[in-house]
N, C-alpha and C positions, 0 to 999 in steps of 0.2 A: 504410326503416321504423325507427321508433324503438321501442326496447325499453321496455316498461312494467314498472316495478318496483312490486311490491305489498308492503306491510309487513303482517305478520301481527299482528292485534290480540290482546292477551292475553285468554285465555278468562276470562269472568266467573267469580268464585268461587261455587260452589254452596253452598246452606245447609249441606250435609253437611260440606264442607271448612271452612267458617267455624266450625261446631260443633267440629270436630276441633282447629282451632287454639286456640279458646277453652278446650277441655278440656286441651290441652297446656300452655297458659299458666297456667290457674287451678289445675290439679290436679297437673301434672307426674307422670304415672303412672310407676311403676317395676315394678309387677307382683310385687314380693316385699319382704320386710322389709329394712331397712337392715342392713349388715354390723355385726358386733360391733366395738366399739372395742378398742384394746389393753387388756389387763387392768390393773387397778389393783394396783400393787406396794405392799408395806408402807411403802416409803420415800415414795412419792407420798402415801399416806394420811396419814403422819406430817407431811409438808410442808404439806398442806392444813389439817390440824389446827393446826399451828404458825402458819400464816397467820391462821386464824380466832382463835386465842388472842391473837396480837399485836394484831389489829384490836380485839378485845373489851377487852383491857387498855388500849389507847390511848383508847378511848371512856370507859372507867372513869376514867382519869386526867384526861381533859378535863372530864368531868361533875363530878368532885370539885373541880377547879380553878375551874370556873364557880360552883359552890356557895359557894366561899370568898368570892366577891364579895358574897354576900348574896342569898338567894332572895326574889324579890319576891312571889310568890304560892305559898306552900308547899302541897303536897297535904295535905288535911285529915287523912289517916291516916298521915302521915310519921313522927309521933312514936313510933309503935309498931314501926317498922322500923329495922333496923340501918343504919348510915351507908352501907355499900356496896350496900345493896339499894334504898334509898328513891329514888335518882336514876333508877331504871328504872321507876318507878311514877307514873302520872299519867293524867288524862283517862279514856279508855276502860278503863284498868286497873281503876278503881274499879267499873265495871259488871261486869267479869269476876269480881272478888272477891265481889260480891253473889251471883252464881250459885254460886260455889265454896262460900261459907259458908252460904247460906240456900236455894239452889235457885231455880227460876224463879218469878216473880210477874208479874201483869199488872194495870195500871191504865189503862183506856181513855182517861182524861183527861190522862195525862202520859207522859213517857218511861218505858219499862219494859225490864227486862233480857231480855225475849224477843227483842230485836233482836240478841242475841249468841248465835251457834250453839254447840252443846254440846261439840265435840271438845276445844277448849283447856281450858275450865274443868273438864271431867270427867277429862281426862288429868291435870290438875294435882291434882285430888282423889286420884287413884290414887297419884301420886308422893308426895303429902303423907302418905298412909297408909303407904307403904312406907319413907319416909325420915324421919330426924329433922329438926327445923327447923320452919319455918312454911310456909304455902301460897304465899307470895311466892317463897321459895327454891325450892320444888318447881316452881312455874310457870316460873321463869327457867331451871331445868334442862331442862324440856320445850322451852322456846323454843330454847335453845342446841343441844340434841341434834338438834332438827328442822332448824335452820339448817345444822349440820354435814352432815347427810344431804343437804340441798339442794345444798350446795357440791359434794359428791361426784357427785351426779347431773348437775349442770350441767357439771362438768368432763368427765364421760364423754360427755355429749351432744355437746359441741363436738368431742371427739376422733373421733366417728363421721365427721366431714367435714373436719376441719382439724387441723393439727399441734399439738403440745403448747403451743407458745408462744401460740397463739390462745386456748387453753383457760385458761392462766394469766392472760392479759390480760382475758378475760371475767370471771373471778372478781375480779380487781382492780377493774374498773369497777363491778361489782355492790357491792363492799364500800365504795367511796367515794361512791356515789350519795347525795345529801343525805338522802333519806328512808330510807336503809339503817340509820339509827339505830334504826328501829322493829324491826329484826331482833334487837336486843339488849334491847328493852324488854318489859314485861309485856303484850304484845299478841299477836294470833294470826297476824301476818304471816309469821313463820318457818314455821309449820305450813302456811300456804297455799302458799308458794313450794316447800316440800318436796313437798307433794302434787302440785302442777302439774309440777314437774321429773320426779318419779318416773313420773307418768302418761304424760307425753310421751315419756320415754325408753323405757318398755316398749311403748308404742304403736308407736314407730318400729322397734323390734326385733320387732314382731309378737307380743308376749307379752300378749295381750289381757286375760286374766283378772287379771294383775298390774296392768296399766294401769287396769282397772276398779276394783280395790281401792284404788289411789291416788286415783282419781277420786271414789270413794265417801267416802274420808277427807276430801278437799278439800271436798266438798259438805257434810259434817258440820261443817266449820270455819267456812265463810262461804257465803252464797248465791252469791257470785261463782264458787264452785267448779263450779256448773252449766254455766258456759261451756266447760268442758273437753270437753263433747260435740262442740263444733264442730271443734277440731283432731283429735280422735279419729276423727270421721267422715271428715275429709279424709284421714287416714292410712289408713283402711279403703279409701277409694276409690283412693288411690295404690297400695296394695299388692294391689288386686283382691279384698279380703276381702268387700266387698259383692257384687261380681259373682259370686263363687263361693259366696255365702251361707254364709260361715264362721260357724258357730254360736258359737264362742268369742269372735269379734269382736263379734257382736251381744250376747252375754252381758256382755262388758266394757262396751259402750255403755250397757246397761241398768243395770249397777252404778254407772256414773258418775253417772247421774241419781238413783240410789236414795238417796244421802246427803242431799242438799238436800231432795228430795221427802219423805224419811222424817221430817225435822224438821218440815216443814210439816204432814205428816199427824199428827204428835204434837200440834201446836197445834190442829189441826182436832178431834181427839178430845177434848182437854182443854178448849178454849175454844169449841168449836162451829163455828168457821170459820177455815180456814187464812189467810184474808185479814187477820186481826188483825195478822199480821206486817207487812204493807204499810201498814195503817192506822196502826200504831204508828210507822212511819218518818216520818209527817207531823209528829210532834212533834220530829223532828230537821230539819224543813224539807225533807224529801225526798219526791218524788213520782215515780212511774214514767213513763217515756217523755216526760219534760219537758226540752226542749233549752235551758233557761234559761242555762246557762253559755255557750253559743255566742251567744245573744242579747245577754247582757251584754258579751261580748267585742266584738261588733260595735258596741255602744253606746260602749264605751271607745274604739274606733278612730275613731268619728265624733264624739267629744267630748261625747256625751250623758251625762247622769247615770246612774250604774250602778244606782241604786235601793238597796234594802236588801240587804246581803250578810250571809248567815247564819253569821257567825263568832262564837265564844264571847265573851261580854261582858268577861271578865277580861283579854283580850289587849290589846296596844297598839292605838292608833288607826290603824295603817297598813293599812287595809283594802285599798286598791288595790294595795299591795305584795304582800300575801298572795294577792290575786286573780290578779295577773299571774304569780306563781310557780306557782299551781295550774293556771291555764288554759294557761300556757306549757308546763308539763310535759305536759299533755294533748295539745296540738297537736304537740309533738315526737314523742310516742309514737305518735300516729295516723299521722304521716308515716312513721315508722320501720316501723310495721305494714304499710303499703302496700308499701314497698320490700322488706321481708322476704317478703311473699307473692309478689311478682312476680319478684324477683331472687334470693332465697335459698331459702326453703322455705315452701310454702303453710301448713303446720300451724303454723309459727312466726308467720307473719303473722296467721293467724286467731286465735291465742291473744292476740296483742297488740291487734288491732283489737277483738275482742269484750271483752277485759278493760278496754280504755280506754273503749269506748262505753257500757258498762253504768253506770259512775259518771257519765259525761258526760251521760247522759240521766236523771239522778236529780233534776234540778231545782235542784241546788246545786253550786257549784264547790269546796266545802270539802273539804279533805284529799285533793285530787286527786294530789299528789305521792306521798303514801303509797300510794294505790291503784296508781300506776304502778310502784312499786318491785318488786312481785311479778312483773311481766311481764318475766322474765329473758331472753327472746330478744333484746331490745334491747341487752343487755349482751354477748350473743354477737356481735351486729352491731358493737358498739364494739370488741370484741376483734379483729375482722377489719381494722381500720384499720391501714394500713401506714405512714402518715406519722407519724414520731415527734413533730414539732412539733405536729401536730393532737392526738395522744394526750396530749402534755404540757399543752396548753391545756385540754383537757377535764378532765384530772386536777386541775389547779390550781383551776378553777372548782368542781368537784365537792367537793373537800376543804374549800374555804371554805364551801360550802353545808352540808356535813355538820357542820362546827363550829358554824354558826349554828343548825342544828336542835337540836343538843345543848344549846346555850345556852338556847334558847327553852323546850325541854322541861323542863330542870332548874329554870328560874326560873318555871315555872307559866304561861308564855304559850302560846298556841296554836302547835303545831308541825306539825300534820297529823293 
């Protein structure tokens, strides 16, 4: 008799087991807040402040040096500013100044300053009232204080999971990113990254009301702040706050939405319809849920004509160069977002993916690199790179790009 061998077939996975695997992959539940990182010492705070000061002084020296070559398109209000202030003011800075000086106004037939949310201009008003000098000095003080706070929060976020070396490298890559120039300019990007970093840090620690306060502040700074609800909800799922119906967590989530919604409600009361904000965006060639940047990139790859690119008329004629920089930044950050979600931390990946997709679906590729600069988890990812040659190559390319951004901004060309 011959012995028959039977091989057992693996049992088919049930829908329940597939859902469990997807839950583990996409949420990575831990059931509790992340542990506290080591405390910040006075020495560490001083070192981070010194790093920020050296970075800012370097940018100042570079911008003054570029200006010595002769500014091609000076900002129309530059004559009223001191030499060390005027190189931080251009493009959107002028719109913020109109809010600071004259408040909000709306013209349905043209670009209007209602496109600029109130946190930055009204904080600048407060500092201008408290301090001697002018509103540009006050605004730059707000910018740099917010950015210093962002550096502290990002440093501590990294230390929850990684050693100090990775935290310092994350700050380094953030500071040399080409669009990091805007963290030193009269723009709201420093306030945005401060709000995002603070919200995510406190959410990871299970400090939901503090996370909500930072989320509300971010929403009052730019509409993009509303995306914070996505990583916060993911952290609520990971920590079991939703399953336990944690009232503080739900209150924090509501506060996160309240900032941006509050400004839109103000416009609704004042102008009769909150949608005027979105209608006004059309004067900047922006429309909601329009994947035009992706379509144009496909056209570029296939050799088709890109069509009209909505960059300011006073810049150089290198439209395809700017387009590739903007869309290239977008694609890199989208890829990093996917990796962060699957391999690092879902809330980090969610912040990057949501923060990249909102401007990507706005109908115009313009200023994409600047929009990517606030998505700090990508720099945490860069800080994890172990290969020194790779880190050096990234650093060289980034520093070159930062120098070019400074040159373009100072000379009145479009820089983002």
